[in-house]
N, C-alpha and C positions, 0 to 999 in steps of 0.2 A: 875620221871615223875611229871610234874606240870600241874594242871588243873585250868583254870581261867574261871569264869563265864563271858559270853558275851551276848549281845543282837543283833541279826541280824535284821536289819530294825528299829533300835531305832529311835523314832521320827516319824515313819510312822504310817499308819492306822493299820498295822498288825505286831507289834513287836513280836519277837520270842526269847525265852530263848535258850541259847546254851552253849557249852563248847569249849574252845580252849585248846587243850592238847599239851604240849610241852615236848620234851625229856629233862631229867634232866642232866645238865652239858654239853650239846652239844653246840658246837660253832655256833654262829650266823654269817650270816643269814642262816636260815634253809629252807629246802624244806618242802612243806605242801600240804595237800589234803583237798578239800571240799567234804563232803559226801552228796549225793543226794538220798533221799528215793525212795522206791518203791511205788506202788499204795495204796490208802487209807490213812486215818489218822494214824499218827505214831509219837511217841516221838523221842527225840534226839538219843536214843540208837537203834532206829528202832526195838523196842521190839515186838517180836512175841511169845506170851505165855512165854515159859521158855528160849527163845533165844534172845540174844542182840547183833546182828552182828556189829552195828556201835561202840558200846562200846568195843567189842573185837578188832576191827580194830584200834581204836584210841590208845588203850593200847599197842597192838602188834607193831604198827608202831612207837610209841614213843620209845619203847625199841630198835628200829632199826634206830633211828635218824631222824624220820619224824614227823613233827607237823601235827595237823589236827583240823578242825572245824566241829562240828556236832551240830544240832539245831532241835527244835521241828518243825514238818511240819505245814504249815499254816492251813490246814484242821483239825489238831489235836487241835489247840488252838482257832481258829476263825471259826470253821466249821459252827456254827449257823449263823454268819454274812454273810459268803460266800454263804450260801444256798439261800439268798435273791437275789443273782446276777445270772449271767449265766457264771460261771468261765470256763476258759480253763486251759490247763497245764501251760500257761504263768503265770496266776495269782496264780495257785495252787503251782507251783514248780519253774519255771524258774526265775521269778523275785527275789525270795529269795536266790536262788543259786548265782545269779549275785551280790547281796548285800553281801553275805558271801565272795565271791572272792574279792570284793572291800575292805572289812574289812581286809582281810589278806594282800592285797597289800599295805595297809597303815601302817602295823605293822613293825617297824624297825627290829624286830627279825626274820622276814620272808623274804626270797629271792623272790621278786616279779616275777623273771624270772623262778622260779622253783615251781610254783603252779600247781596242778593237780586237775581235777574233777574226783571223784570216784562215779560212779552211780551204784545203785543196782536195778535189776529188771526193773521197769518202769523208775527209775532214770538213768539206763544204756541206755535205749531207748532215753532219753532226753539229756544225757551228751554232745553229739556232737552238738546239737542245742544250748545248753547253751553256749558252746564255741563260736559258730558262731554268736550268738546274743549279744556278748559283753564280754563274759568271758575272751577270749583271753589268755588262759592258756598255760602252757608248753606241757601238754599231757593229755590223757584220759584213765581212767581205767573203763572198762565195766564188771560188775559182773552179770551174769545171765541175759543178755540183749537179744534182738531179733531184726532182721532186718524186721520182719513182722509188719503190722499195728496192733494197739491195738484190733480192732474189730475181726481180724483174730484169735488172741490169745484167746479172750473171747469165740468165737464159738468153737474153738478147745478144750478148757478146758471143755466146756459143753459136747462135745462128749466123752471126757475122763471120765466124771462123770456118763455116762450112762451105765456103766458096772455093776451096782448093781442089786437089785432084780427087777422083772418085773414091779412092780408098780412104783418104782423110775425111771426105764428106760422110762416108758410112760410119766411121768411128765417132765423129763428132755428133752425128745424128743419133747414134745409140746413147752417147753420153747425155745429150739433151733430153732424151726420153727418160733416162734414169733420174736425172736431177728434177725434171718437171714432175715426175711421180712423187719424189721425196717432198717437194714443196706443196703438193696438192693437199688441201685441208690443213695447212700449217696453223692457221689462226684459230682453228677449232680444236687443235691438239692440246691436251693438258701439258702444262709446263714441264712436269717431271718426265713425261714421255719424250718431249722435244729435247730435253737435256741429255737423254740416253741415246738418242739417234744421231749418228754422225753424218755430216754432209760430205766433208772431205778433209783429210788430215786430222787436225785437232779441233776443227770447227764442228759444233753441234748444230742441229736445226734450231735450238733455242736461241743461238746467236742471231739468226735471221728474224725469228719471231719477236724477240725483245726489241730489236732495233726497228722492226717494221710496224710497231704499234702506232707510231706517229711519224709522218714523213717531214722532211725539211719544210715543205710548203705548209703543212699543218701547223707547225710551230710558228712560222712567219705570219700566218693569218691570225694568230693569237697575240702577236707582238706589234709594237709600234716603233721598234728600233730601226734607225736608218740602215739600209742594206744595199750593197753594191754586188751585182751578180755579173760575173765575167765568163765568157765562153769563147773558145777557139773554133773557127769555122772548119778547120781540118782536124778536129779532134775525132778519132775513131773509137774512143772508149766511152765518152759521153757526147751525145750528138746534138748539134745545133738545131737540126730540123725536128728533133724529138724533145729532148730534155729541156733545152733552152726555150723552145717554143712553148712547151707546157708550163714552164715557170712564168713566162710572160702572160699566158692565158689565166692561170690560176691566181696570179698576184696582180691582175690588171687594176683592181680597185684599191690596192694597198698603197698608202702614202709612204713617202720617203724611200721608195725602191727605185734604183737606177740600174738599167741593163746596158751591158757593153758587149758587142760581138766583134771579134777580130777575125776577119775572113781567112787570113793566111796562116793563122797560128794553130798549133796542135794542143794536145792535152796538157803539155808542160808549159804552154804559152811561149814557145819559140816557133820559128818559121817551120811549117810542116813540109815534109819531103814526099812521102809515099801515099798518105791518105788511105791506108789499108791496114787493118788490124793484123793481118797475116804477116806484115812486114814491121811489126812493132820493134823487134830487136834491132833491125837495121835503122829504123827511125831514131832510136834513142842512143845509138852508137856514135852519132855524129855530134861533136861538141858545138853547142850553141848557147846563147844566153838570152834571158828575158830582156826585151828592148824598152826604150824610153816611153813608148806610147802607153804600155801597161803600167809602168812605174808612175808616170805622170797622172794617170786616171786614179790610181789607188791613193796617191799622195793628195790629190785634190779633194777626193772624197773625205779622207781623214781630216784634212785641214779646213773642211767645210767651205770649199770654194766651188764655184760652178765648174763642172767638167767641160772641157773644150768640145 
């Protein structure tokens, strides 16, 4: 395995350090993936406490003949500068993913006709849009994605968090009502008004409105690109019985779509421990790594082999 330092967006206002990981000794040109982060600031490994899913994927796929690019997320490196603007997911995520795809397409060791976007969590929600807005890749890999709008997921997670003690339940119940009221009528709200209204922190309501105009499923239904949709059965952030089930229903007639459910894995695609959103910090403090089953399925999809 060979790792080369790269800069995504070199020469732009928001340069991002990254790594190009190449299989050792594999014949060029190689298939490759661009990894797209979930929500919030994140480094190139998509580190969550003791878990490093993008590092695991890069190393595991390299052993299976697949190259990859991963890079620090823009909000991780340039968060203070971005806070002065009213960013959407385009500035936060999409633009940099497109630059990463373009970087791979220019590398003679990479087959430009066999580049895939691998999105995790919110990155999976955005992967079909990245392809539609200029990525023009071979296919899509959605890990722990959802066909729902982001605000629907936020409100659902608040409900899930209300199962604690009575005081916590009252606090979260109040927070839920406040946020639900903010989202009410969002898509009828003028853009300029949505930009002025804050959701929390530096996020405006326009962030949700802009992203929610079309869901991942909407984009996929307009596309013919091969797509692999992966879900952990013990994921308490994106739910197998809700999000994954809805993907299967909405995309039932879509060609080239493969679904994979891993009953014992969590949101990071490692073995789940607690199966409880209230214990997320404990869940992610235990070091584990993505296993062979997930790696084999992704590699088989990329190399256009029948999945086991």
